[in-house]
C-alpha positions in Angstrom: -24.7 -22.3 -10.7 -22.4 -19.7 -9.0 -18.8 -19.0 -10.0 -16.4 -16.7 -8.2 -13.1 -15.5 -9.6 -10.7 -14.4 -6.9 -7.7 -12.4 -8.3 -5.3 -9.8 -7.3 -5.9 -6.9 -9.6 -8.5 -5.0 -11.6 -8.4 -6.5 -15.1 -6.9 -9.9 -14.1 -10.3 -11.7 -14.5 -10.9 -10.5 -18.1 -7.7 -12.2 -19.3 -8.2 -15.6 -17.7 -11.8 -16.5 -17.1 -14.2 -14.0 -18.7 -14.8 -16.1 -21.7 -15.9 -19.1 -19.6 -18.1 -16.9 -17.5 -19.7 -15.5 -20.7 -20.3 -19.1 -22.0 -22.0 -20.0 -18.7 -24.1 -16.8 -18.8 -25.2 -17.5 -22.4 -26.1 -21.1 -21.6 -27.7 -20.8 -18.2 -29.2 -17.3 -18.3 -30.6 -16.3 -14.9 -29.5 -19.7 -13.4 -25.9 -18.4 -13.5 -24.3 -15.9 -11.1 -20.7 -14.8 -11.7 -18.8 -12.7 -9.2 -15.3 -11.2 -9.4 -13.4 -10.5 -6.2 -10.4 -8.1 -6.5 -8.0 -8.3 -3.6 -5.8 -5.2 -3.9 -6.4 -1.5 -4.3 -4.7 -1.1 -7.7 -2.9 2.0 -6.7 0.5 0.9 -8.1 -0.6 0.2 -11.6 0.3 3.4 -13.4 3.4 5.5 -14.3 2.2 9.1 -14.2 -1.1 9.2 -12.3 -1.1 9.6 -8.5 -1.9 6.5 -6.4 -5.4 7.9 -5.5 -6.2 8.8 -9.1 -5.1 5.4 -10.3 -7.3 3.7 -7.7 -10.3 5.7 -8.7 -9.8 5.1 -12.4 -9.2 1.4 -12.1 -12.2 1.0 -9.8 -14.4 2.7 -12.4 -13.0 0.6 -15.2 -13.8 -2.6 -13.3 -17.3 -1.4 -12.6 -17.8 -0.7 -16.3 -16.5 -4.2 -17.2 -18.8 -5.8 -14.7 -21.8 -3.9 -16.1 -21.0 -4.9 -19.6 -20.2 -8.5 -18.7 -23.2 -9.1 -16.5 -21.2 -10.2 -13.5 -21.0 -9.0 -9.9 -18.0 -7.2 -8.7 -16.6 -7.0 -5.1 -13.5 -5.2 -3.8 -12.1 -7.1 -0.9 -11.9 -5.2 2.3 -10.1 -6.3 5.5 -11.9 -6.4 8.8 -10.8 -2.9 9.5 -12.3 -1.7 6.2 -9.1 -1.1 4.4 -8.3 -2.6 0.9 -5.0 -4.6 0.7 -2.2 -2.7 -0.9 -1.2 -3.6 -4.5 2.4 -4.9 -5.0 2.7 -5.7 -1.3 0.0 -8.3 -0.7 0.8 -10.5 2.3 -0.9 -13.6 3.6 -1.9 -12.1 7.0 -4.6 -13.4 9.3 -6.7 -10.4 8.4 -6.4 -11.1 4.7 -7.3 -14.7 5.1 -10.3 -13.8 7.3 -11.6 -11.4 4.7 -11.2 -13.9 2.0 -12.9 -16.6 4.1 -15.9 -14.3 4.7 -16.2 -13.3 1.0 -16.2 -17.0 -0.1 -18.7 -18.1 2.6 -21.0 -15.2 1.9 -21.3 -16.1 -1.8 -21.0 -19.9 -1.6 -19.8 -20.5 -5.2 -20.0 -23.9 -6.9 -16.7 -23.1 -8.6 -13.9 -20.8 -7.4 -11.2 -19.6 -9.9 -7.9 -18.3 -8.6 -4.2 -18.1 -9.6 -1.9 -21.1 -9.2 0.9 -21.6 -6.6 4.3 -21.8 -8.2 6.0 -25.1 -7.2 9.1 -24.5 -9.4 11.6 -22.2 -7.8 12.8 -21.2 -11.3 9.4 -19.9 -12.3 8.7 -16.2 -12.4 6.0 -14.9 -10.1 4.0 -11.8 -9.3 3.9 -11.0 -5.6 0.2 -10.3 -5.5 -0.9 -13.3 -7.6 1.1 -15.6 -5.4 -0.4 -13.9 -2.3 -3.9 -14.6 -3.5 -3.1 -18.2 -4.6 -1.5 -19.1 -1.3 -4.3 -17.5 0.7 -7.0 -19.3 -1.2 -5.2 -22.6 -0.7 -4.8 -22.1 3.0 -8.3 -20.8 3.6 -9.9 -23.5 1.5 -10.2 -26.0 4.4 -11.5 -23.3 6.7 -14.4 -22.4 4.4 -16.8 -24.7 6.3 -15.1 -24.1 9.7 -17.5 -21.6 11.3 -15.3 -20.4 14.1 -12.1 -20.0 12.1 -12.3 -16.2 12.0 -14.9 -15.2 14.5 -12.4 -13.0 16.3 -12.3 -10.9 13.1 -16.0 -11.4 12.3 -17.9 -11.9 15.5 -20.9 -14.2 15.3 -23.1 -16.4 17.5 -20.7 -19.2 18.1 -23.4 -21.5 19.5 -25.2 -21.6 16.1 -23.9 -22.2 12.6 -25.1 -23.6 9.3 -22.9 -25.5 6.9 -21.8 -23.7 3.8 -20.9 -25.0 0.4 -17.2 -25.7 -0.3 -16.5 -25.0 -4.0 -14.4 -26.8 -6.6 -11.3 -24.7 -6.9 -9.7 -24.2 -10.3 -6.4 -22.5 -11.0 -6.4 -20.1 -13.9 -3.5 -19.5 -16.4 -1.0 -17.0 -14.9 1.0 -15.2 -17.5 3.4 -14.0 -14.8 4.4 -17.5 -13.9 7.1 -17.7 -16.6 8.2 -21.3 -17.2 5.7 -23.2 -15.1 2.4 -23.3 -17.1 0.1 -26.3 -17.1 -3.6 -27.2 -17.3 -6.2 -29.9 -17.1 -9.1 -28.3 -18.8 -9.0 -26.3 -22.0 -12.2 -24.3 -22.8 -12.9 -23.0 -26.3 -14.1 -19.5 -25.8 -13.9 -18.3 -29.4 -17.6 -17.5 -29.4 -17.0 -15.1 -26.5 -13.9 -13.5 -28.0 -15.7 -10.3 -29.1 -17.2 -9.9 -25.6 -13.8 -10.5 -23.9 -12.3 -7.9 -26.3 -14.8 -5.3 -25.1 -14.4 -6.3 -21.4 -10.6 -5.9 -21.6 -11.1 -2.6 -23.6 -12.8 -1.2 -20.5 -9.4 -1.2 -18.8 -7.9 1.7 -20.7 -5.5 2.8 -17.9 -3.9 -0.6 -18.3 -4.0 -1.7 -22.0 -3.2 1.8 -23.4 -0.8 3.1 -20.7 0.5 0.7 -18.1 0.8 -2.8 -19.6 2.9 -1.8 -22.7 5.5 -0.3 -20.2 6.9 -3.5 -18.4 7.6 -5.1 -21.8 6.7 -8.7 -21.0 3.0 -8.7 -21.9 3.1 -8.7 -25.8 0.9 -5.6 -25.7 1.4 -2.3 -27.4 -0.9 0.7 -26.9 -3.9 0.1 -29.2 -5.1 2.8 -31.6 -8.6 1.4 -31.8 -10.7 -1.4 -30.5 -10.0 -3.3 -33.8 -6.3 -2.8 -33.2 -6.7 -4.1 -29.6 -8.6 -7.1 -30.8 -5.7 -8.0 -33.1 -3.3 -7.5 -30.2 -5.4 -9.7 -27.9 -5.7 -12.4 -30.6 -1.9 -12.4 -31.0 -1.5 -12.7 -27.2 -3.9 -15.6 -27.0 -2.3 -17.5 -29.8 1.1 -17.0 -28.1 -0.4 -18.4 -24.9 -1.8 -21.4 -26.8 1.7 -22.1 -28.1 3.2 -21.8 -24.7 0.7 -24.5 -23.5 1.3 -26.7 -26.4 -2.1 -26.0 -28.0 -2.1 -25.9 -31.8 -5.4 -24.0 -32.2 -5.6 -20.3 -32.9 -9.0 -20.1 -31.4 -9.4 -18.2 -28.1 -8.9 -20.7 -25.3 -9.0 -20.5 -21.5 -7.3 -23.2 -19.4 -7.7 -24.4 -15.9 -6.1 -26.8 -13.5 -8.2 -28.8 -11.0 -7.0 -28.6 -7.4 -7.8 -30.7 -4.3 -7.9 -27.5 -2.2 -11.7 -27.4 -2.0 -14.3 -30.0 -3.0 -12.9 -32.7 -5.2 -15.2 -33.0 -8.2 -16.0 -36.1 -10.2 -14.8 -36.4 -13.7 -18.4 -36.6 -14.9 -19.2 -33.4 -13.0 -16.6 -31.4 -14.8 -17.7 -32.8 -18.2 -21.2 -31.8 -17.4 -20.5 -28.3 -15.9 -17.6 -26.9 -17.9 -18.7 -25.6 -21.3 -16.9 -26.1 -24.6 -14.2 -28.4 -23.4 -11.5 -29.0 -26.0 -11.0 -32.7 -26.5 -7.5 -33.6 -25.4 -7.4 -37.2 -24.4 -3.9 -37.0 -22.8 -4.9 -34.2 -20.4 -8.4 -35.5 -19.7 -7.3 -39.1 -19.1 -4.6 -37.9 -16.7 -7.2 -35.8 -14.9 -9.7 -38.7 -14.7 -7.1 -40.9 -13.1 -6.0 -38.2 -10.7 -9.6 -37.4 -9.6 -10.3 -41.1 -9.0 -7.2 -41.4 -6.9 -8.1 -38.3 -4.9 -11.6 -39.6 -4.3 -10.3 -43.1 -3.3 -12.0 -44.8 -6.2 
């Protein structure tokens, strides 16, 4: 099985899907390949380092996380070789082309990305929305071989079909007031690993994230202190979602952007699903409707 998490920033993945990737890695071993695709340069995410110094530090932190987490890391580059600019991500043809190529090259079974905000009253993050909107619009083109050959020239007289993934939306803490989910995954057994993966991002958790004041994060004094902060953040997230548990949980919404899965497929593939009959029954009905059953 292959899973790809497409997100805007260094450190986004660790807060939304790292536990699920860790469960898959533990259960499937070498049969699982996880990859994280970061879509911006990260140069804006600090308050006293220069943009270039911030980029270099955050890139190194993500590489350290990838090594520790046993997943592959890719920094998205546009056809001209440039990395999209943080805080200014736009859904350009060039960005869509680069995203299309990255997905086609990896051919994941599951693709994780941020949600698109449907409620105009919901808060948003410019870069998260840019990634979500681009994935949604590129999804149909994944198996259209000539969609972006002007940007990535190829022999247009020959092509092979590629796999279209199931596309799941992750929880987005920036989307204030519009949270929802279909699948809840108990990742408590991976909590220690997620703590260590997020700990890799010191430029964020110890310097930048406490500054905006909307993350329920204070600068940690130790990894144990950070674990307590992360636990408090996850419990608060559970309450926002209406989950009574205090166990570490990751949630996902199933989209019809890519391949529409069967209900049985999700039950088979997604590890440690929390039993919630209301959500799962609604999901079953929706999938059957989408598939014309």
